[in-house]
C-alpha positions in Angstrom: 21.2 -1.1 -56.7 25.8 -4.4 -54.8 26.1 -6.1 -51.5 28.7 -7.2 -49.3 28.8 -9.9 -46.6 25.7 -9.2 -44.6 23.9 -8.1 -47.8 24.5 -11.0 -50.0 21.0 -12.3 -49.4 19.6 -9.0 -50.6 21.5 -9.0 -53.9 18.2 -9.5 -55.7 17.0 -6.0 -55.4 16.5 -2.8 -57.3 18.1 -3.2 -59.8 16.0 -6.0 -61.6 15.2 -8.7 -59.2 11.5 -8.4 -58.8 10.5 -11.4 -60.8 10.7 -14.3 -58.3 8.1 -16.9 -59.0 6.5 -18.8 -56.1 3.1 -19.7 -54.7 -0.4 -18.7 -55.7 -2.0 -15.4 -56.0 -4.4 -13.2 -53.9 -6.7 -10.8 -55.7 -6.1 -7.1 -55.1 -8.6 -5.4 -52.8 -8.9 -1.7 -53.4 -8.8 0.3 -50.1 -12.0 2.0 -49.0 -12.4 5.2 -51.0 -11.5 8.2 -49.0 -9.3 11.3 -49.2 -5.8 10.1 -50.1 -3.4 10.4 -47.2 -1.0 13.4 -47.2 2.5 13.9 -45.9 4.6 16.9 -45.2 4.3 19.6 -47.8 6.6 19.1 -50.7 7.6 15.5 -49.9 7.1 13.1 -52.7 6.1 9.4 -52.5 7.5 7.7 -55.6 6.9 4.1 -56.6 9.3 2.2 -58.9 7.8 0.3 -61.8 10.3 -2.4 -62.9 9.7 -3.4 -66.5 10.5 -7.1 -66.5 8.6 -8.2 -63.5 5.6 -5.9 -63.9 5.0 -6.5 -67.6 6.5 -9.9 -68.3 6.7 -11.6 -64.8 4.5 -14.5 -64.0 2.4 -12.5 -61.5 3.0 -9.1 -63.2 -0.1 -7.2 -64.2 1.2 -4.3 -66.3 0.7 -6.1 -69.6 -3.0 -5.2 -69.1 -4.1 -1.5 -69.4 -7.2 -2.3 -67.3 -5.0 -3.6 -64.5 -2.6 -0.6 -64.8 -5.6 1.7 -64.3 -6.8 -0.2 -61.2 -3.3 -0.3 -59.6 -2.7 3.4 -60.3 -6.0 4.2 -58.7 -4.9 2.3 -55.6 -1.5 4.0 -55.5 -3.3 7.4 -55.7 -5.5 6.4 -52.8 -2.4 5.4 -50.8 -0.9 8.9 -51.3 1.6 8.1 -54.0 2.7 11.2 -55.9 4.8 9.8 -58.7 6.2 6.8 -60.6 9.7 5.8 -61.6 9.1 3.9 -64.9 11.8 1.6 -66.1 12.1 2.1 -69.9 15.4 0.4 -70.6 15.7 -2.8 -68.5 18.8 -5.0 -68.1 18.3 -6.7 -71.5 19.3 -3.5 -73.2 16.0 -3.5 -75.0 13.6 -0.6 -74.6 10.0 -0.5 -73.5 9.2 1.8 -76.4 10.1 2.1 -80.1 13.7 3.3 -80.2 16.2 4.2 -82.9 19.0 2.7 -80.8 17.6 -0.5 -79.4 15.2 -3.3 -80.1 11.8 -2.9 -78.5 11.0 -5.4 -75.7 7.6 -6.5 -76.8 7.0 -9.9 -75.4 8.4 -12.6 -73.1 7.2 -15.8 -71.5 3.8 -15.5 -73.3 3.1 -12.0 -72.2 3.0 -9.0 -74.5 3.6 -5.3 -73.6 0.9 -2.8 -74.5 2.1 -1.1 -77.7 2.1 2.4 -76.2 3.1 1.2 -72.7 5.3 4.1 -71.7 3.0 6.7 -73.1 0.0 5.1 -71.4 1.7 5.0 -68.0 2.7 8.6 -68.2 -0.8 9.7 -69.4 -2.5 7.8 -66.6 0.0 9.1 -64.0 -0.6 12.7 -65.1 -4.4 12.1 -64.9 -3.9 11.4 -61.2 -1.6 14.3 -60.7 1.4 12.0 -60.3 4.9 12.9 -61.6 6.5 10.5 -64.2 10.2 9.9 -63.9 11.7 7.5 -66.5 14.7 5.3 -65.6 17.3 3.4 -67.5 19.5 0.4 -66.5 22.5 2.3 -67.8 25.5 0.0 -68.3 23.8 -3.4 -68.6 23.1 -4.7 -72.1 22.0 -8.3 -71.8 20.2 -10.9 -69.6 23.0 -13.3 -68.7 20.7 -16.1 -67.5 18.5 -16.2 -70.5 21.1 -15.0 -73.0 18.9 -12.4 -74.5 19.4 -8.7 -75.1 21.3 -6.1 -77.0 24.7 -7.7 -76.4 23.6 -11.2 -77.5 22.0 -9.8 -80.6 25.1 -7.8 -81.6 28.2 -10.0 -81.5 30.6 -7.2 -82.5 29.3 -5.0 -79.8 29.6 -7.8 -77.2 33.1 -8.7 -78.4 34.3 -5.1 -78.0 32.5 -3.8 -75.0 31.3 -6.4 -72.5 33.1 -6.2 -69.2 36.3 -8.2 -68.6 36.2 -9.5 -65.0 38.1 -11.5 -62.5 36.1 -14.8 -62.5 37.5 -16.7 -59.5 39.9 -16.6 -56.6 42.7 -17.7 -58.9 42.5 -14.3 -60.5 41.5 -15.7 -63.9 40.2 -13.0 -66.3 37.3 -13.5 -68.6 34.2 -12.1 -70.1 31.3 -11.4 -67.8 29.1 -13.5 -70.0 31.2 -16.5 -69.0 30.0 -16.1 -65.4 26.2 -16.3 -66.2 25.7 -12.9 -64.9 24.0 -10.0 -66.7 26.1 -8.3 -69.4 27.6 -5.2 -67.9 29.6 -3.3 -70.4 32.7 -1.2 -69.8 31.6 2.3 -68.8 35.0 3.8 -69.9 34.4 2.9 -73.6 33.3 6.0 -75.5 31.0 4.0 -77.8 29.3 2.5 -74.7 28.7 6.0 -73.3 27.5 7.4 -76.7 24.9 4.7 -77.0 23.4 5.5 -73.6 23.6 9.3 -74.2 21.8 9.0 -77.4 19.0 7.0 -75.7 18.9 9.6 -72.9 18.3 12.4 -75.5 15.8 10.2 -77.3 13.8 9.5 -74.1 13.9 13.2 -73.0 12.6 14.3 -76.4 10.0 11.6 -76.9 8.1 11.6 -73.6 6.3 14.0 -71.3 8.6 13.2 -68.4 9.3 15.0 -65.2 12.8 13.6 -64.9 15.3 10.9 -66.0 16.9 8.6 -63.5 20.1 6.6 -64.0 20.1 3.1 -62.5 23.1 0.8 -62.6 25.3 3.6 -63.8 28.3 1.7 -62.4 30.7 -1.2 -62.8 29.4 -4.6 -62.1 31.6 -4.9 -58.9 35.2 -4.6 -57.6 36.3 -7.4 -60.0 35.8 -5.2 -63.1 36.8 -3.9 -65.6 40.2 -5.4 -66.3 40.1 -5.1 -70.1 43.1 -3.9 -72.2 41.2 -0.7 -72.8 40.8 0.0 -69.1 44.5 -0.8 -68.6 45.7 1.7 -71.2 43.3 4.4 -70.0 44.4 3.8 -66.4 48.1 4.1 -67.4 47.3 7.5 -69.1 45.3 8.5 -66.0 48.3 7.8 -63.7 50.6 9.9 -65.9 48.2 12.8 -66.0 46.8 12.7 -62.5 49.7 11.6 -60.4 52.7 12.3 -62.8 53.6 8.6 -62.6 55.9 7.8 -65.5 56.4 4.3 -64.3 52.8 3.2 -64.5 53.3 1.8 -68.1 55.6 -0.8 -66.6 53.0 -2.1 -64.1 52.1 -5.8 -63.8 48.4 -5.7 -64.7 46.2 -6.6 -63.0 48.4 -7.9 -60.0 49.7 -4.4 -59.2 46.0 -3.5 -58.6 44.9 -6.7 -56.9 47.5 -9.4 -56.1 45.1 -12.1 -54.8 41.4 -12.7 -54.4 39.1 -14.3 -51.9 35.4 -15.2 -51.9 33.1 -13.9 -49.2 29.4 -14.6 -49.1 29.4 -15.2 -52.9 31.3 -12.1 -53.8 34.9 -11.9 -55.1 36.9 -9.4 -53.0 40.5 -8.4 -53.0 42.6 -10.5 -50.5 45.9 -8.7 -51.1 46.0 -5.4 -52.9 48.8 -4.1 -55.1 50.5 -0.8 -55.1 48.1 0.8 -57.6 44.8 -0.4 -56.0 43.7 2.9 -54.4 44.6 4.9 -57.5 42.6 2.4 -59.6 39.6 3.2 -57.4 40.0 6.9 -58.1 40.3 6.2 -61.8 37.0 4.2 -61.8 35.0 6.7 -59.9 36.4 9.4 -62.3 35.0 7.4 -65.3 31.5 7.3 -63.8 31.6 11.0 -62.7 32.6 12.0 -66.3 29.7 10.0 -67.7 27.2 11.5 -65.2 28.2 15.0 -66.3 27.6 14.1 -69.9 24.2 12.4 -69.0 23.1 15.6 -67.2 24.0 17.7 -70.2 22.1 15.2 -72.5 18.9 15.6 -70.5 19.1 19.3 -70.1 20.0 19.9 -73.8 16.7 18.4 -74.8 14.4 19.2 -71.8 16.0 21.9 -69.6 13.3 21.7 -66.9 13.4 18.0 -66.5 15.0 16.7 -63.3 18.1 14.6 -63.6 18.9 12.0 -60.9 20.2 8.6 -60.0 19.5 5.6 -57.8 22.4 4.3 -55.7 22.8 2.0 -52.7 22.9 3.9 -49.4 26.0 1.9 -48.2 28.7 4.5 -49.2 31.2 2.7 -47.0 31.5 -0.1 -49.6 30.0 1.6 -52.7 33.5 2.3 -54.0 33.5 -1.3 -55.1 31.1 -0.6 -58.0 33.1 2.5 -59.0 30.7 5.1 -57.8 31.3 8.2 -55.6 27.9 9.7 -55.2 29.0 12.1 -52.5 29.5 15.9 -52.9 32.8 16.8 -54.6 33.3 19.0 -51.5 33.5 15.9 -49.3 36.9 14.2 -49.1 36.9 10.7 -47.6 40.7 10.7 -47.5 40.6 13.7 -45.2 37.8 12.4 -43.0 39.3 11.4 -39.7 35.9 10.7 -38.1 34.6 8.1 -40.5 38.1 6.9 -41.7 37.6 5.1 -45.0 40.8 3.1 -45.4 40.2 2.7 -49.2 40.3 6.4 -49.9 43.2 8.1 -51.6 44.1 11.7 -52.5 41.9 12.8 -55.4 39.0 10.5 -54.6 36.9 13.3 -53.2 37.1 15.3 -56.4 35.3 12.4 -58.2 32.0 13.0 -56.3 29.1 13.6 -58.6 26.3 14.8 -56.3 26.4 18.3 -57.6 25.4 17.0 -61.0 22.1 15.8 -59.7 18.7 17.4 -59.1 17.7 14.5 -56.9 19.2 11.3 -55.5 17.4 8.1 -54.6 19.3 6.1 -52.0 18.6 2.4 -51.3 18.1 2.4 -47.5 17.3 -1.3 -47.7 17.6 -2.3 -44.1 15.3 -3.9 -41.5 16.8 -1.7 -38.7 15.1 1.6 -38.8 16.4 3.6 -35.8 19.9 3.5 -34.3 18.3 2.9 -30.8 16.6 -0.2 -32.1 19.9 -2.1 -31.5 22.0 -1.6 -28.4 25.2 -2.1 -30.5 24.3 1.0 -32.6 22.4 3.1 -30.0 25.4 5.4 -29.3 26.4 5.8 -32.9 25.6 8.6 -35.3 26.7 7.0 -38.6 25.8 3.4 -39.2 25.5 2.5 -42.9 23.4 -0.6 -42.3 20.4 1.1 -40.6 17.9 3.6 -42.1 18.6 6.3 -39.5 22.3 5.8 -39.6 22.6 5.7 -43.4 20.5 8.9 -43.7 22.8 10.6 -41.2 25.7 9.6 -43.3 24.0 10.6 -46.6 23.3 14.1 -45.3 26.9 14.4 -44.1 28.6 13.4 -47.3 26.3 15.1 -49.7 26.2 18.4 -47.8 22.4 18.5 -48.4 23.0 20.2 -51.7 20.0 18.5 -53.5 16.9 16.6 -52.5 17.4 13.1 -51.1 14.8 10.4 -51.6 15.4 7.6 -49.0 14.2 4.3 -50.4 13.0 1.0 -49.2 12.5 -2.3 -50.9 9.1 -3.5 -49.7 9.4 -6.9 -51.2 13.0 -8.4 -50.8 13.9 -7.0 -47.4 12.7 -9.3 -44.7 10.5 -6.9 -42.6 8.9 -8.6 -39.6 5.5 -7.3 -40.5 3.6 -4.6 -42.4 3.9 -2.2 -39.4 7.6 -2.2 -39.9 7.2 -1.2 -43.5 4.9 1.6 -42.5 7.3 2.8 -39.8 10.2 2.8 -42.3 8.2 5.0 -44.8 7.0 7.3 -42.1 10.5 7.8 -40.7 12.1 8.5 -44.1 9.4 11.1 -44.9 10.2 12.8 -41.6 13.9 12.9 -42.4 14.5 13.5 -46.1 14.4 16.6 -48.1 12.8 15.0 -51.2 10.7 12.2 -49.9 10.6 8.4 -50.3 10.9 5.9 -53.1 9.3 2.5 -52.8 10.7 -0.4 -54.7 8.6 -2.0 -56.3 4.9 -1.8 -57.2 4.9 -5.5 -58.1 5.8 -6.3 -54.5 2.7 -4.4 -53.4 0.1 -6.1 -55.6 1.7 -9.6 -55.9 2.1 -11.4 -52.6 4.2 -14.0 -54.5 6.8 -11.3 -54.9 7.3 -10.2 -51.3 8.6 -11.8 -48.1 5.3 -11.3 -46.2 3.3 -13.0 -48.9 0.6 -10.4 -48.5 -0.6 -7.4 -50.4 1.2 -4.3 -49.1 -0.9 -1.3 -50.2 -2.3 -0.8 -46.7 1.2 -0.7 -45.3 2.2 2.0 -47.8 -1.0 4.0 -47.1 -0.4 3.8 -43.3 3.2 4.9 -43.8 2.3 7.9 -45.9 -0.3 9.2 -43.5 0.7 12.2 -41.3 
């Protein structure tokens, strides 16, 4: 789920940031029993279940089967039709017994139910909810706690952790030296193979409706500057652009010559002659992996859906090496939106055609373009829900269902009514439905900005 200037304050989202500890608790009050609300036919209302915060977080309740049952009953009453269950969090451990990773059983005095994933799926199916399983794809360690697969396996960490630019002086180093989570280099075949094996394992082991990729990307624009990436990029330049001089490049200064810091993010200050080609190379790496991941799912469970979560802000999503648009959309030839980072060949790296469904993080307080005079006359505005959905339809060509998504806990909505309005609007606009991040924000007031339970806001948003 990576954020630029105006989004730095929201960099705690999807992607594993639920567990913020503060304040005291308020008990869950189940809504009055009645017929669950319905929305437009065929539209799904999915709720994300983050592993770390729900099972091991201070105010998480999914370490208890009794609490899981209570909360799923409430979600059903709210009109929720499916769960997205995180089964490989950012530690690189799994929430089940795996051949390829250590099982994440306990943390901070809390213990996971032994059959956690199986139980959640079974209880979801009892309530006629779909069960999608998600993985944090290219993150293999918790950088703040120094726990996880990379920390347990020194050789793996040595070979595959991402090499990043660490500061404005352009100094290179391991991502573990920055204290951030351990992203690994997506270009490494062994890294991809580990994930692909886990995908096949998950698809074969569980009665899932689909598998979703999360964090199937680079950590940010400051990665990956390893020797492996350099050599692969040189080969890419020769093959893609017939550039026989690439092997003589000054690496990495011919990609980014100088760096600056803006709102806590390292960004290129001056770019080199190979910068835009480097962007094409990186999105090509991710596209190649997504193709393999789709095949991995379908080879085991052909009818299972394959999808991904991405941030809706396409205008800057190139920074994490992801082109989630249709391969038939070419930002280099788009003279209406004018993406100045685009380069010939970038459009061909789009991976939308590989997906059966896409969840987009429309994590904005502004819902309609008319809500702000500055955007009222615009059609495409990537920092509002309406404007981003317009852009998403445009660049994906509407070739597969879109699930617009909101973060009910970390985005600073003015009140519950705004959450309900956002849900209602997304359901009116998208072909697939809505994804709500995260269930922990709904039942634990300590984990949302409004410091209230949010089930009633969800229920109101889902109603016709």
